[in-house]
C-alpha positions in Angstrom: 83.4 100.1 -6.5 81.1 98.1 -4.2 81.2 98.9 -0.5 84.1 97.0 1.1 83.7 94.7 4.1 85.8 95.3 7.2 89.4 95.8 6.1 92.1 93.5 7.4 95.7 94.9 8.0 98.3 92.1 7.6 100.4 91.5 10.7 103.6 92.1 8.8 102.9 95.8 8.9 104.2 96.1 12.4 107.3 94.1 11.6 108.1 96.4 8.7 107.5 99.5 10.8 109.6 98.1 13.7 106.7 98.2 16.1 106.2 94.4 16.4 107.6 94.4 19.9 104.4 96.2 20.9 102.6 93.1 19.5 100.9 92.3 16.2 97.3 92.2 17.4 96.7 95.8 16.3 98.1 98.2 13.7 100.9 100.4 14.9 102.8 102.2 12.2 105.2 105.1 11.7 104.5 108.2 9.7 105.9 108.7 6.2 106.0 104.9 5.6 103.6 102.7 3.6 101.4 100.1 5.2 99.0 97.6 3.6 95.3 96.8 4.1 93.3 94.0 2.4 89.7 94.9 1.3 87.1 92.3 0.6 84.3 93.6 -1.6 80.7 92.5 -1.0 79.9 92.4 -4.7 81.4 93.5 -8.0 85.1 94.1 -8.5 87.6 96.9 -8.7 88.0 98.5 -12.1 91.0 100.8 -12.6 90.0 104.2 -13.8 86.4 103.6 -13.0 86.1 102.7 -9.4 86.8 105.3 -6.7 87.4 105.1 -2.9 87.3 108.0 -0.6 89.7 107.8 2.4 89.6 110.0 5.5 92.2 109.8 8.4 91.3 111.5 11.6 92.9 111.9 15.0 91.8 113.6 18.2 88.3 114.5 19.6 87.9 117.5 17.2 89.5 116.5 13.9 89.9 119.4 11.5 91.6 119.9 8.2 92.6 123.4 9.4 94.6 121.9 12.3 95.9 119.1 10.2 94.2 116.4 12.3 91.9 115.4 9.4 93.1 114.3 6.0 90.8 113.4 3.1 92.4 111.7 0.1 91.5 109.3 -2.7 93.2 106.6 -4.8 96.2 107.5 -7.0 98.4 105.5 -9.4 101.3 105.5 -7.0 101.8 106.2 -3.3 103.2 109.6 -2.5 105.3 109.4 0.7 105.2 113.2 1.2 101.5 113.4 2.0 98.5 111.2 2.9 98.0 108.9 -0.1 96.6 105.5 -1.2 97.1 103.2 -4.1 95.8 99.8 -5.2 98.7 97.3 -5.5 96.8 94.2 -6.5 95.2 93.2 -9.9 91.4 93.8 -10.4 89.1 91.5 -8.4 86.9 91.2 -5.4 89.9 91.3 -3.0 92.1 94.4 -3.0 95.5 95.1 -1.6 95.6 98.8 -0.6 98.8 100.6 0.2 98.4 103.7 2.4 101.0 106.2 3.5 100.7 109.0 6.0 102.4 112.3 5.7 105.9 112.4 7.3 104.7 115.5 9.4 101.3 114.1 10.4 100.4 114.4 14.1 101.1 111.3 16.1 98.5 109.5 18.1 95.4 107.3 17.7 93.8 107.4 14.3 90.6 106.3 12.6 90.8 105.6 8.9 87.5 105.5 7.0 87.4 103.7 3.6 84.3 104.5 1.7 81.0 104.7 3.5 81.2 101.6 5.7 84.7 100.4 6.4 86.8 101.8 9.2 90.1 100.8 10.8 91.8 102.1 13.9 95.6 102.4 14.2 98.3 104.3 16.1 100.7 106.5 14.3 104.2 107.2 15.7 107.3 109.3 14.8 109.5 107.6 12.3 113.3 108.2 12.8 113.9 105.9 9.8 112.1 108.2 7.4 114.2 111.0 5.8 111.2 113.3 5.7 110.5 113.0 9.4 111.9 115.7 11.8 113.3 112.9 14.0 115.2 111.2 11.2 118.5 109.7 12.3 120.8 108.2 9.6 122.6 105.6 11.7 121.1 102.2 12.2 123.3 101.3 15.3 122.2 104.5 17.0 118.6 103.8 16.2 118.9 100.4 17.7 120.2 102.0 20.9 118.1 105.2 21.1 114.7 103.9 19.9 114.6 100.1 20.1 116.7 99.2 23.1 114.7 98.6 26.2 117.5 98.5 28.7 120.3 100.9 29.4 122.7 102.4 31.9 122.3 105.6 33.9 125.4 107.0 35.6 125.3 108.3 39.2 127.9 108.8 41.9 130.6 111.5 41.5 132.7 112.7 38.6 135.7 111.0 40.2 133.8 107.7 40.4 130.8 107.4 38.2 128.5 104.5 39.2 126.5 102.7 36.5 122.9 101.9 37.3 121.1 99.4 35.0 117.6 100.6 34.0 114.8 98.8 32.3 113.1 101.4 30.0 110.6 98.8 28.8 109.0 101.0 26.1 107.6 97.9 24.4 106.1 96.2 27.4 102.4 95.4 27.4 100.3 98.5 27.8 103.1 101.0 28.0 102.5 102.7 24.6 98.9 103.4 25.6 100.1 104.9 28.9 102.5 107.1 27.0 99.7 108.4 24.8 97.7 109.0 27.9 100.4 111.3 29.3 99.8 113.5 26.2 96.1 113.4 26.7 96.4 114.5 30.3 98.5 117.6 29.7 96.8 120.9 30.4 97.1 122.1 26.9 95.1 119.2 25.6 92.4 119.7 28.3 92.1 123.4 27.3 92.1 123.0 23.6 92.4 119.3 22.4 92.2 120.3 18.7 95.2 122.6 18.9 97.1 120.2 21.1 96.6 117.2 18.8 97.8 119.4 15.9 100.9 120.3 17.8 101.8 116.6 18.1 103.1 116.7 14.5 106.1 118.6 16.0 108.7 116.7 18.2 109.7 120.0 19.7 106.2 120.5 21.0 105.8 116.9 22.2 109.2 116.9 24.0 108.3 120.1 25.8 104.9 118.6 26.9 106.7 115.5 28.2 109.2 117.6 30.1 106.2 119.1 32.0 104.1 115.9 32.3 106.7 113.6 33.7 106.6 115.7 36.9 103.3 116.6 38.6 104.0 120.2 39.8 101.6 121.8 37.4 99.3 118.9 36.2 98.4 115.3 36.6 102.0 114.3 35.8 103.6 110.9 36.4 106.0 111.5 39.3 106.2 113.5 42.5 109.7 114.6 43.4 111.1 114.4 47.0 114.6 115.3 48.1 114.4 115.7 51.9 113.1 113.9 55.0 111.8 110.3 54.5 109.7 108.6 51.8 106.6 107.7 53.8 103.6 107.0 51.7 105.7 106.0 48.7 108.9 104.4 47.4 112.4 105.7 47.8 113.8 106.8 44.4 116.8 104.6 45.2 114.6 101.5 44.8 113.3 102.1 41.3 115.1 100.0 38.6 112.8 100.6 35.6 110.1 102.8 34.1 107.4 100.2 33.6 106.2 99.9 37.2 106.1 103.7 37.5 104.0 104.2 34.4 101.7 101.4 35.2 101.1 102.7 38.8 100.3 106.1 37.4 97.8 104.7 34.9 96.0 102.4 37.4 95.9 105.1 40.1 93.7 107.4 37.9 96.8 109.5 37.0 97.7 110.3 40.5 101.5 111.0 40.8 103.7 108.1 41.8 105.7 108.7 44.9 108.7 109.4 44.6 111.2 110.4 42.0 114.5 112.3 41.7 116.4 113.5 38.7 117.5 110.1 37.2 114.1 108.7 37.7 112.4 111.7 36.0 114.9 111.4 33.1 114.5 107.7 32.7 110.7 107.8 32.5 111.0 110.7 30.0 113.4 108.5 27.9 110.9 105.6 28.0 108.0 107.7 26.8 110.1 109.4 24.1 111.4 106.1 22.7 107.9 104.6 22.8 106.6 107.5 20.7 109.5 107.1 18.2 111.8 109.9 19.2 115.5 108.9 19.6 116.4 109.6 23.2 119.1 109.0 25.7 119.7 109.8 29.4 122.5 112.3 30.2 124.4 112.7 33.5 126.1 116.0 34.3 128.4 115.6 37.4 128.8 118.7 39.6 125.7 120.3 38.0 124.8 123.9 38.9 121.2 125.1 39.7 121.1 128.7 38.8 117.8 130.4 40.0 118.3 134.0 38.6 119.9 133.4 35.2 123.1 135.3 36.1 125.2 132.2 35.3 126.7 132.3 38.8 126.1 130.1 41.8 126.3 132.1 45.0 127.0 130.1 48.2 127.4 131.3 51.7 129.1 129.8 54.7 129.6 131.0 58.3 132.9 131.3 60.1 132.6 127.6 61.2 132.3 126.5 57.6 128.5 125.7 57.9 126.6 126.3 54.7 123.9 128.9 54.9 120.6 127.9 53.2 120.3 129.1 49.6 118.1 128.2 46.7 121.2 128.0 44.4 123.2 124.8 44.7 125.6 122.4 43.2 124.1 118.9 42.7 126.7 116.1 43.0 125.1 115.0 39.7 122.0 115.8 37.7 120.3 113.9 34.9 118.3 115.0 32.0 117.5 113.7 28.5 118.6 114.4 24.9 116.2 113.9 22.0 117.2 113.9 18.4 115.3 116.2 16.0 115.6 119.1 13.6 115.0 122.7 14.7 113.3 124.5 11.8 112.2 127.2 14.4 115.9 128.2 14.8 118.6 129.4 12.4 120.5 126.7 10.6 123.1 124.6 12.4 121.2 123.5 15.5 119.7 120.2 14.4 120.6 117.1 16.3 120.6 116.4 20.0 118.3 118.7 22.0 118.5 118.8 25.9 115.3 118.8 27.9 114.8 118.2 31.6 111.6 116.8 33.3 112.9 117.4 36.8 111.0 120.3 38.3 113.6 122.9 39.1 112.6 126.3 37.6 109.5 127.4 35.7 109.6 128.0 31.9 106.8 130.0 30.5 105.0 129.6 33.8 105.3 125.8 33.8 107.9 123.4 35.5 109.6 122.2 32.3 112.9 122.8 30.6 113.9 122.6 26.9 114.3 121.4 24.4 117.4 123.4 23.7 120.1 122.5 21.1 123.2 121.0 22.7 125.3 122.9 20.2 123.7 126.2 21.3 125.0 125.4 24.8 128.5 124.8 23.5 128.6 127.9 21.3 127.0 130.2 24.0 123.9 131.0 22.0 121.9 131.8 25.1 118.9 133.5 23.5 117.8 130.5 21.5 114.7 128.4 22.6 114.2 126.9 25.1 115.8 127.7 28.4 119.4 128.0 27.1 120.7 130.1 30.0 119.6 127.6 32.6 121.2 124.6 30.8 124.3 126.6 30.0 124.7 127.4 33.8 124.3 123.8 34.7 127.5 123.0 32.9 129.4 126.3 32.9 128.3 128.5 35.8 131.0 130.1 38.0 130.8 129.4 41.7 131.2 132.2 44.3 131.5 131.2 47.9 131.2 134.0 50.5 131.8 133.8 54.2 129.4 135.7 56.4 131.1 136.8 59.6 129.5 137.5 63.0 130.2 141.2 62.7 128.1 141.3 59.5 131.1 141.6 57.1 131.7 139.2 54.3 134.8 137.8 52.6 135.4 135.7 49.5 136.3 132.1 50.0 138.5 130.4 47.4 137.1 127.0 46.5 138.0 124.1 44.2 134.4 123.8 42.9 133.9 123.2 39.1 130.6 122.5 37.4 129.9 120.4 34.4 132.3 117.5 34.9 132.3 114.3 32.9 129.0 114.7 31.2 128.1 111.1 30.5 125.8 108.7 28.7 125.7 105.0 27.7 127.7 104.2 24.6 126.0 102.8 21.6 126.0 99.0 21.7 127.8 98.6 25.0 127.5 99.4 28.7 130.7 101.6 28.6 130.4 105.2 29.7 130.7 107.7 26.9 132.0 111.1 27.9 130.2 113.8 25.9 131.5 116.8 27.8 133.0 118.0 24.5 129.5 118.3 23.0 128.5 120.8 25.7 131.7 122.9 26.3 135.1 123.4 24.9 138.0 122.0 26.9 139.2 124.2 29.7 142.3 126.2 28.7 141.9 125.5 24.9 142.1 128.4 22.5 138.3 128.5 21.9 137.5 128.8 25.6 136.6 132.2 27.0 136.2 133.4 30.6 132.7 133.0 32.0 132.8 136.7 33.2 132.7 137.8 29.5 129.6 135.6 28.8 127.9 136.8 32.0 128.5 140.5 31.1 127.3 140.1 27.5 124.3 138.0 28.6 123.2 140.4 31.2 123.3 143.2 28.7 121.6 141.3 25.9 118.7 140.3 28.3 117.4 143.8 27.8 117.4 143.6 24.1 114.6 142.5 21.8 114.2 138.7 22.0 114.2 138.4 18.2 117.9 139.3 18.1 120.3 136.3 18.3 123.0 136.6 20.9 126.2 134.6 20.5 128.5 134.2 23.4 131.8 133.5 21.6 134.4 131.4 23.2 137.2 132.8 21.1 139.6 134.6 23.4 140.3 138.3 23.3 143.8 139.6 23.4 145.6 138.8 26.6 142.9 136.5 27.9 143.7 133.1 29.3 141.3 130.4 30.4 143.8 127.9 31.9 142.7 126.7 35.2 143.7 124.0 37.7 141.0 121.5 38.7 142.8 120.9 41.9 143.0 124.4 43.3 140.3 126.8 42.0 137.1 127.3 40.2 137.8 130.7 38.6 139.4 131.2 35.2 142.3 133.2 36.5 144.3 132.9 39.7 143.1 134.8 42.7 145.4 136.8 44.9 145.3 134.1 47.6 146.3 131.4 45.1 149.1 133.5 43.7 150.7 134.6 47.0 149.2 132.7 49.9 148.5 129.0 49.3 146.1 126.4 48.3 144.1 123.6 49.9 142.8 120.2 48.6 141.5 116.9 49.9 143.1 113.7 48.5 143.5 110.1 49.3 146.7 108.1 49.4 145.4 105.7 46.8 143.9 106.1 43.3 140.3 107.3 43.2 138.1 104.2 43.9 135.0 103.5 45.9 134.9 102.1 49.4 132.6 99.1 49.6 129.7 99.1 52.0 131.1 96.0 53.7 133.9 98.1 55.1 131.4 100.3 56.9 131.0 97.8 59.8 134.6 98.3 60.8 135.0 100.6 63.7 138.3 101.7 62.3 137.0 102.4 58.8 138.2 105.7 57.4 137.9 107.8 54.2 139.7 106.0 51.4 140.6 102.5 50.4 144.1 100.9 50.3 145.9 102.6 53.1 142.7 103.9 54.7 143.7 107.5 54.9 142.4 110.8 53.7 144.5 113.9 54.0 143.9 117.6 53.9 146.8 119.1 51.8 147.9 122.7 51.5 150.9 124.7 50.5 151.6 127.9 52.4 154.1 130.5 53.3 155.6 130.9 56.8 152.3 132.3 58.0 150.4 130.2 60.5 147.3 128.5 59.1 144.3 127.2 61.1 142.5 124.2 59.4 139.2 122.8 60.4 137.5 119.7 58.8 133.8 118.8 58.6 131.8 116.1 56.8 128.2 116.2 55.9 126.0 113.8 54.1 124.1 114.7 50.9 120.3 115.1 51.1 120.1 112.7 48.1 122.0 111.5 45.1 121.6 114.0 42.4 120.0 116.4 44.9 121.1 119.5 46.8 124.6 118.7 48.1 124.8 121.9 50.1 122.0 121.4 52.6 123.4 122.7 56.0 120.8 120.8 58.0 122.9 117.6 57.8 126.2 119.0 58.9 128.1 116.6 61.2 131.3 117.8 62.8 133.9 115.1 62.8 137.0 116.9 64.2 137.6 119.5 66.8 138.1 122.9 65.3 141.1 125.1 65.3 144.0 122.8 64.6 147.0 125.2 64.7 149.4 124.3 61.9 152.5 125.9 60.6 154.2 125.1 57.3 156.9 127.0 55.4 156.8 126.7 51.6 156.0 123.0 52.0 153.1 120.7 51.3 151.6 119.4 54.5 149.3 116.5 54.9 147.1 115.7 57.9 145.5 112.2 57.9 141.9 111.9 59.0 140.5 108.7 60.4 136.7 108.5 60.4 135.1 105.9 62.6 131.8 104.2 61.5 130.3 105.4 64.8 130.7 109.0 63.6 128.9 108.7 60.3 126.9 105.4 60.3 123.8 106.9 61.8 123.8 109.8 59.4 124.0 107.9 56.1 121.0 107.9 53.7 120.2 105.6 50.9 122.5 107.4 48.5 125.6 106.3 50.5 127.6 109.4 49.8 129.7 111.4 52.3 131.0 114.9 51.7 134.2 116.0 53.3 135.2 119.6 53.5 138.5 121.2 54.7 138.6 124.9 55.6 142.0 126.6 55.8 142.0 130.0 57.5 144.9 132.3 57.4 144.8 134.6 60.5 147.4 137.0 59.0 145.3 137.8 56.0 141.9 136.7 57.3 141.4 134.8 54.0 139.8 131.3 54.0 140.2 128.5 51.5 137.7 125.7 51.1 138.3 122.3 49.6 135.5 119.7 49.2 135.4 116.1 48.2 132.6 113.6 47.7 133.3 110.0 48.8 131.3 107.1 47.3 130.3 104.1 49.3 129.3 101.2 47.0 127.6 97.9 47.5 129.6 94.7 46.9 129.1 93.4 43.4 126.9 90.3 43.2 126.9 88.3 40.0 124.2 85.7 39.3 124.8 83.0 36.8 121.9 81.0 35.5 123.1 77.4 35.1 119.9 76.1 33.3 117.6 77.4 30.7 115.7 80.4 32.1 111.9 80.1 32.2 109.4 82.9 32.7 106.9 82.9 35.5 108.9 80.4 37.5 110.8 81.0 40.7 113.2 78.7 42.5 114.7 79.6 45.8 117.5 77.7 47.6 118.7 78.2 51.1 121.4 80.7 51.4 124.1 79.7 53.9 125.4 83.2 54.3 123.5 85.5 56.6 122.8 89.0 55.3 122.0 92.1 57.4 119.8 93.5 54.6 119.0 92.1 51.2 116.9 93.4 48.3 116.8 91.3 45.1 115.3 93.0 42.1 114.6 91.4 38.7 113.4 93.2 35.5 112.4 91.4 32.3 112.5 93.7 29.3 111.5 90.8 27.0 
């Protein structure tokens, strides 16, 4: 065959590979799927069985057949979709139509394809969730539309009693975003140390997901985002103001890979979702309300308070909510049964293998208690299942257990496929409380602590099937343990409730001097049941450090009521209304607009305390904008607003 001229890939390749939203000016294809190239011969013509064409596909700075980053192949009669292959699909002549297919397990990234001695073409290869041979294959077109192609979504924040939807522009097909996503892979320390081995690892979505988990934060590398949970946000942007991933990624790229300031859990997760979808991995953002942060892998959150109810500083905490991502893939590195959704977390909380990353770990492994499976199963398991022990430290040095109503792993949520409705996926992470397959956490903790000293090759399963005489029933109103404590059985219980259904209080109400906790009747009450013993009840309220952050920071404690209200009730439920004036809390609010209220009930006869806590959500009034004429890009029209606003921030994102 005569040497071909520069090959021309038809623009319909990108359409067939569902990458045309990135543009059609360059070739972007998915692995394991054929794409076409036209070859114009300088002289002569192609003769079947006589002419030959050597093809070489290479990726990375050190392409090697040993690493799988270089593939040499020739022409065959038909295309083989299980490996790199090429076939002529046109009749003999001076113009050839060449069909090429990459291996379904080829490393993703930028490729150079050499055809013969003189022709060369550049293209980008992505994961292919539409290809049955790809590890990220998903056999559901509606789910693929949502988890790969959709550029906008919903992230849930707030509290488990009142989840608040936050619209987010993922923008994975926006101009330049794919190149930035590939750059995040090239800036990771593994690539800088050994680019050949790192590029080889990009054939595996498990490896890529773990790299992204580390690269979205900047704690160990030139990652995308710098997290900040305390003080102000000088020198950067408050995480509350971000409404999409595009600006964050572009800022990181244009600032020579310096971290963007600032992010928190939902921002980290959203950016990770954008990069994953851009690379072809089905991905979604998950919100876990009342999420535990376990620092020592004992599956227990230890919290300490003093005799006034003030929280003592501790690294372990309960976030009012926390976000991570799930990515869809097979797990050939594990025993069978753990394919599907894998949880990973780009928020820097604890180190894994010496790096601030987390996962991917099969969601099913969390539900079934398989805590020795890769990666970081105990940490994720604790986020949704950990027990909470609250201890009071007294002035004389002694301690006593405090009964609380704290539960972790509430209303685990994500956006539904094809709609903005919240989908509750708690059942994917844990069995319902009190159901037959539930088992007390104490059993898991005991078995896990024992198995931690065994060889890591052994698989440990933490069965949720009950043993004889074991019960897991629990009351979400009164306790966090799986069996009643002596106080709850014989002494009493405490809770905080409103006199109206759970609903938010709008920010407009905050200007009222008489505003109080609740809506409707504007009343919040501390409720308890007790014997004839006298009880002393004290109430406090403190603001959260941030939404999705440490909700137990004692530095922001604000006393709202005088202590030591002496109360007596005999086998009755007693309610004490609390009216909270704006002057008491207005100056303490942060951008997250959440208030935490705690009631401490102390029984002087038994010296036993009971603590009840509630988060209160303040929401902005809903503003709906209706476009009366045909919308046009790059045009702005402002009309005078007759209403005066104290503060106004108008954000617009265009995913198209």
